[in-house]
C-alpha positions as CSV (number, residue, x, y, z in Angstrom):
1,X,0.0,0.0,0.0
2,X,1.4,3.4,-1.0
3,X,1.9,6.0,1.6
4,X,-1.0,8.6,1.3
5,X,1.0,11.4,2.8
6,X,4.5,11.2,1.3
7,X,5.2,10.5,-2.3
8,X,8.3,10.9,-4.6
9,X,8.8,14.4,-6.1
10,X,6.8,16.2,-3.4
11,X,8.2,19.1,-1.5
12,X,7.1,19.4,2.1
13,X,8.0,21.3,5.3
14,X,7.7,18.2,7.4
15,X,10.8,17.4,9.5
16,X,13.0,19.8,7.4
17,X,11.6,23.0,5.8
18,X,11.4,22.7,2.0
19,X,12.4,19.0,2.0
20,X,12.2,16.9,-1.2
21,X,10.6,13.5,-0.9
22,X,12.5,10.8,-2.8
23,X,10.4,7.9,-1.7
24,X,7.9,6.1,-1.2
25,X,8.0,4.8,-4.7
26,X,11.8,4.9,-5.0
27,X,12.0,6.1,-8.5
28,X,15.2,6.8,-10.4
29,X,16.5,10.3,-9.4
30,X,18.8,11.0,-12.4
31,X,21.3,12.2,-9.8
32,X,24.9,10.8,-9.8
33,X,25.6,8.1,-7.3
34,X,27.5,9.2,-4.3
35,X,29.0,6.0,-2.9
36,X,29.4,7.1,0.7
37,X,31.3,4.3,2.4
38,X,31.1,6.1,5.7
39,X,27.5,5.1,6.3
40,X,27.9,1.5,5.0
41,X,28.4,-1.1,7.8
42,X,28.1,-4.3,5.8
43,X,27.4,-5.2,2.2
44,X,27.1,-8.5,0.2
45,X,25.2,-9.5,-2.8
46,X,21.9,-9.8,-0.8
47,X,21.9,-7.2,1.9
48,X,23.2,-3.7,2.6
49,X,23.4,-2.4,6.1
50,X,23.7,1.3,6.8
51,X,24.0,3.4,10.0
52,X,27.2,2.1,11.6
53,X,29.9,4.3,12.9
54,X,29.9,7.3,10.7
55,X,31.1,10.4,12.5
56,X,32.4,8.6,15.6
57,X,35.9,9.9,15.1
58,X,34.8,13.5,15.0
59,X,32.4,12.9,17.9
60,X,35.3,11.4,19.9
61,X,37.6,14.3,19.0
62,X,35.0,16.8,20.2
63,X,34.6,15.1,23.6
64,X,38.4,14.6,23.9
65,X,38.9,18.3,23.3
66,X,36.3,19.1,26.0
67,X,38.2,16.8,28.4
68,X,41.6,18.5,27.6
69,X,40.1,21.9,27.9
70,X,38.6,21.1,31.3
71,X,41.9,19.5,32.4
72,X,44.0,22.5,31.4
73,X,41.7,25.5,32.3
74,X,39.4,23.9,34.9
75,X,42.0,22.0,36.9
76,X,45.7,22.5,36.2
77,X,45.6,26.2,35.8
78,X,43.7,26.8,39.1
79,X,46.0,24.3,40.9
80,X,49.0,26.2,39.6
81,X,47.5,29.5,40.8
82,X,47.0,28.1,44.3
83,X,50.4,26.3,44.3
84,X,49.1,22.7,44.0
85,X,47.4,20.6,46.7
86,X,49.8,21.8,49.3
87,X,48.9,25.4,48.4
88,X,45.2,24.7,48.8
89,X,46.0,23.2,52.3
90,X,48.1,26.2,53.2
91,X,45.3,28.6,52.0
92,X,42.9,26.8,54.2
93,X,44.9,27.4,57.4
94,X,44.3,30.7,59.1
95,X,46.1,32.4,62.1
96,X,43.6,33.4,64.8
97,X,44.2,35.3,68.1
98,X,42.7,33.2,70.8
99,X,43.1,33.6,74.6
100,X,46.0,36.0,74.2
101,X,47.9,33.9,71.7
102,X,48.0,33.1,68.0
103,X,46.9,29.8,66.8
104,X,46.9,28.2,63.3
105,X,43.5,26.6,62.5
106,X,42.5,24.5,59.5
107,X,39.2,25.6,57.9
108,X,37.4,22.6,56.3
109,X,34.9,25.0,54.6
110,X,37.7,26.9,52.9
111,X,39.4,23.7,51.8
112,X,36.2,22.4,50.3
113,X,35.7,25.7,48.5
114,X,39.2,25.8,47.1
115,X,39.0,22.1,46.1
116,X,35.7,22.6,44.3
117,X,37.1,25.7,42.5
118,X,40.0,23.6,41.2
119,X,38.3,20.3,40.4
120,X,34.6,21.2,40.1
121,X,34.7,22.5,36.4
122,X,37.0,19.6,35.5
123,X,34.5,17.1,37.0
124,X,31.5,18.7,35.3
125,X,33.1,18.8,31.8
126,X,34.5,15.3,32.1
127,X,31.1,14.0,33.1
128,X,29.6,15.7,30.1
129,X,32.1,14.0,27.8
130,X,31.6,10.6,29.3
131,X,27.8,11.0,29.2
132,X,28.0,11.9,25.5
133,X,30.1,8.8,24.7
134,X,28.2,6.3,26.8
135,X,24.7,7.6,25.8
136,X,25.8,7.1,22.2
137,X,27.0,3.6,23.0
138,X,23.7,2.7,24.8
139,X,21.7,4.0,21.9
140,X,23.7,2.0,19.4
141,X,23.1,-1.2,21.5
142,X,19.4,-0.6,21.4
143,X,18.8,0.3,17.8
144,X,19.8,-2.0,14.9
145,X,21.3,-0.5,11.7
146,X,18.9,-0.3,8.7
147,X,19.3,-3.4,6.6
148,X,18.1,-3.6,3.0
149,X,17.4,-7.0,1.2
150,X,17.5,-6.6,-2.6
151,X,16.2,-10.1,-3.3
152,X,13.2,-9.9,-1.0
153,X,12.8,-6.1,-1.6
154,X,12.3,-5.6,2.1
155,X,14.0,-3.3,4.8
156,X,14.4,-3.8,8.5
157,X,13.8,-0.9,10.9
158,X,14.0,-1.0,14.6
159,X,13.0,1.0,17.7
160,X,13.6,0.7,21.5
161,X,10.4,-0.4,23.2
162,X,10.5,1.4,26.6
163,X,7.7,-0.8,28.0
164,X,9.3,-4.1,27.3
165,X,12.8,-2.7,27.5
166,X,13.8,-4.5,24.4
167,X,14.6,-3.9,20.7
168,X,11.6,-4.2,18.5
169,X,12.1,-4.7,14.7
170,X,9.9,-5.0,11.7
171,X,10.2,-5.9,8.1
172,X,8.8,-3.3,5.7
173,X,8.3,-3.3,1.9
174,X,11.1,-1.5,0.1
175,X,8.7,0.7,-1.9
176,X,7.1,1.9,1.3
177,X,10.4,3.3,2.7
178,X,10.4,7.1,3.2
179,X,13.4,9.1,2.1
180,X,13.7,12.9,2.0
181,X,16.5,15.4,1.6
182,X,16.5,18.9,2.9
183,X,18.8,21.8,3.7
184,X,18.7,24.8,6.0
185,X,20.5,28.1,5.5
186,X,21.5,30.2,8.6
187,X,23.7,33.1,9.5
188,X,26.8,32.6,11.5
189,X,29.8,34.8,12.5
190,X,31.6,33.4,9.4
191,X,28.8,34.3,7.1
192,X,26.0,32.3,5.5
193,X,26.2,28.6,6.2
194,X,24.1,25.6,4.9
195,X,23.3,22.3,6.5
196,X,21.9,19.4,4.5
197,X,20.9,15.9,5.2
198,X,19.2,12.7,4.2
199,X,16.4,11.1,6.3
200,X,15.5,7.5,5.8
201,X,12.6,6.1,7.7
202,X,9.2,4.4,7.6
203,X,5.9,5.9,8.6
204,X,3.7,4.6,11.3
205,X,0.8,2.5,10.0
206,X,-1.7,4.3,12.3
207,X,-0.4,7.8,11.6
208,X,1.4,8.1,8.3
209,X,2.6,11.7,9.1
210,X,4.8,10.3,11.9
211,X,7.9,8.2,11.5
212,X,7.9,4.8,13.2
213,X,11.6,4.6,12.9
214,X,14.4,6.3,11.0
215,X,17.9,7.6,10.7
216,X,19.4,10.8,9.4
217,X,22.7,11.3,7.7
218,X,24.5,14.6,7.2
219,X,25.5,15.8,3.7
220,X,27.4,18.6,2.1
221,X,24.4,19.6,0.0
222,X,21.0,18.4,-1.0
223,X,22.5,17.0,-4.3
224,X,25.0,15.1,-2.2
225,X,22.2,13.7,0.0
226,X,20.2,12.6,-3.0
227,X,23.3,10.9,-4.3
228,X,23.6,8.9,-1.1
229,X,20.0,7.8,-1.6
230,X,20.7,6.9,-5.2
231,X,23.5,4.7,-4.0
232,X,20.9,2.7,-1.9
233,X,18.4,2.7,-4.7
234,X,21.0,1.4,-7.1
235,X,21.8,-1.5,-4.7
236,X,18.1,-2.4,-4.5
237,X,17.0,-1.8,-8.0
238,X,19.8,-2.1,-10.5
239,X,21.0,-5.5,-11.9
240,X,24.2,-6.3,-10.0
241,X,23.7,-3.1,-8.1
242,X,25.8,-4.4,-5.2
243,X,28.8,-4.2,-7.5
244,X,28.2,-0.6,-8.4
245,X,28.6,0.9,-4.9
246,X,31.5,1.0,-2.6
247,X,32.4,-1.3,0.3
248,X,32.5,-0.4,4.0
249,X,35.3,2.0,4.9
250,X,38.1,0.2,6.8
251,X,38.0,2.1,10.0
252,X,41.4,1.0,11.3
253,X,44.5,2.9,11.8
254,X,46.1,1.3,8.8
255,X,43.0,2.1,6.7
256,X,43.0,5.8,7.8
257,X,46.8,6.1,7.0
258,X,46.3,4.4,3.6
259,X,43.4,6.8,2.8
260,X,45.4,9.8,3.8
261,X,48.4,8.7,1.7
262,X,46.1,8.2,-1.3
263,X,44.6,11.6,-0.9
264,X,48.1,13.1,-0.8
265,X,49.6,10.9,-3.6
266,X,52.4,9.6,-1.4
267,X,53.5,6.1,-0.4
268,X,52.3,4.7,2.8
269,X,55.9,4.3,4.1
270,X,56.3,8.1,3.7
271,X,53.4,8.9,6.0
272,X,54.4,12.2,7.8
273,X,55.6,11.9,11.4
274,X,54.0,15.3,12.0
275,X,50.5,14.0,11.0
276,X,51.1,10.9,13.1
277,X,51.8,13.0,16.2
278,X,48.9,15.3,15.4
279,X,46.5,12.3,15.3
280,X,47.8,11.2,18.7
281,X,47.1,14.7,20.1
282,X,43.7,15.4,18.6
283,X,42.0,12.2,19.6
284,X,42.0,10.4,16.2
285,X,43.6,7.3,17.7
286,X,41.0,7.2,20.5
287,X,38.3,7.5,17.8
288,X,39.6,4.4,16.0
289,X,39.6,2.4,19.2
290,X,36.1,3.6,19.9
291,X,34.9,2.6,16.4
292,X,36.2,-1.0,17.1
293,X,34.3,-1.0,20.4
294,X,31.1,0.2,18.8
295,X,31.3,-2.1,15.8
296,X,31.8,-5.1,18.0
297,X,28.8,-4.1,20.0
298,X,26.6,-3.7,16.9
299,X,27.7,-7.0,15.4
300,X,26.9,-8.8,18.6
301,X,23.4,-7.3,18.6
302,X,22.6,-8.4,15.1
303,X,23.5,-12.1,15.7
304,X,21.0,-12.2,18.6
305,X,18.0,-12.3,16.2
306,X,17.9,-15.6,14.4
307,X,14.9,-14.4,12.3
308,X,17.1,-11.6,10.8
309,X,19.9,-14.0,10.1
310,X,17.5,-16.3,8.2
311,X,15.9,-13.3,6.4
312,X,19.4,-12.2,5.2
313,X,20.3,-15.4,3.5
314,X,20.1,-15.7,-0.3
315,X,17.0,-17.2,-1.8
316,X,16.5,-18.8,-5.3
317,X,16.3,-16.3,-8.1
318,X,12.8,-17.6,-9.0
319,X,11.6,-16.4,-5.6
320,X,13.0,-12.9,-5.9
321,X,10.4,-10.1,-5.4
322,X,9.7,-8.0,-8.4
323,X,9.2,-4.2,-8.7
324,X,5.6,-3.1,-8.6
325,X,3.9,-2.0,-11.8
326,X,3.4,1.4,-10.2
327,X,7.1,1.9,-9.7
328,X,7.9,0.7,-13.3
329,X,5.2,3.1,-14.6
330,X,6.7,6.1,-12.9
331,X,10.2,5.2,-14.0
332,X,9.0,5.0,-17.6
333,X,7.3,8.3,-17.4
334,X,10.4,10.0,-16.0
335,X,12.7,8.5,-18.6
336,X,10.5,9.4,-21.5
337,X,9.8,12.9,-20.4
338,X,11.7,14.7,-17.6
339,X,15.0,12.8,-17.6
340,X,15.1,12.8,-21.4
341,X,15.4,16.6,-21.1
342,X,18.2,16.4,-18.5
343,X,16.1,17.1,-15.5
344,X,16.5,15.4,-12.1
345,X,14.1,14.5,-9.3
346,X,14.6,18.0,-7.9
347,X,12.6,19.5,-10.9
348,X,9.8,17.0,-11.7
349,X,7.3,17.8,-8.9
350,X,4.7,15.5,-7.3
351,X,4.8,12.4,-9.5
352,X,1.4,11.3,-8.2
353,X,-0.2,14.5,-9.5
354,X,1.9,14.8,-12.7
355,X,1.6,11.2,-13.9
356,X,-1.5,9.7,-12.4
357,X,-1.1,6.0,-12.2
358,X,-4.2,3.8,-12.7
359,X,-3.9,0.3,-11.3
360,X,-5.0,-2.4,-13.7
361,X,-8.4,-3.8,-12.7
């Protein structure tokens, strides 16, 4: 059953202002494929799994910077100002005139005050960093990556059921999956900035305006976001589509070094020492270790569901699901008209209104 609210080619202000709907009815976009290996977790000739660990290195670097900032300016600098722990103790001792003589007394209140001044900000910022990291880890353990099956033409989405405190997953028809791209322009101190993204989800059967589950992926531009969706559509729709897209990015230290050397056109043995030291200092190495930790956790989650493992296995070609007549119709209309003139999905408008499909009775 086609979603009655979202449809390919529409432009809506739902979720992101001025967003373009690419699916339901995942038609060809006539946009170049952007094979973004960052979002690919696993890929074979049957399934494609996205979500994974994209952005974890940057996320780790941000929290590492927050920790270093707190350590330097929230702890070490105040300690240096007071002369270390011994200086705090000395500052907490006061000379008082009692019964005709002077006595040195230790003030516990002053000591606690100085101690909180030195270690309080460090504790707060470190707690924020650890909370960010572990909350992400808990979320990744609860939600499964989105898994596409090109032979069955189905997609797995999942949510965390708060009542049962367990992961709930469902199998949805590929042609019912919602995909939209959108961008926002805003002013910053550096000038005008633009933020774009791709949202992939599935609408709730009781309320089609709400997403039952979904994931968002950041992009450089709306065209870039549409290219990411075209990568997924190519995998699901095109013959040997799994061969036409990239493989999961090797998030290992060797993989990052090799990628860096390729971008700089240098041999791996000539990897600069300065870059190696900088990666040690800016948290890149910690990010790689964290990726291994998160990937291991995600893999362990997936194997706990025998139904998903069975669903992911190849089936005889005679049992492969076929594209709907509705999807084939809209693809024909686009190829014969809009795409023949060089347009893309961004220019065609609401396909349901433009090329009304009449189901065969």
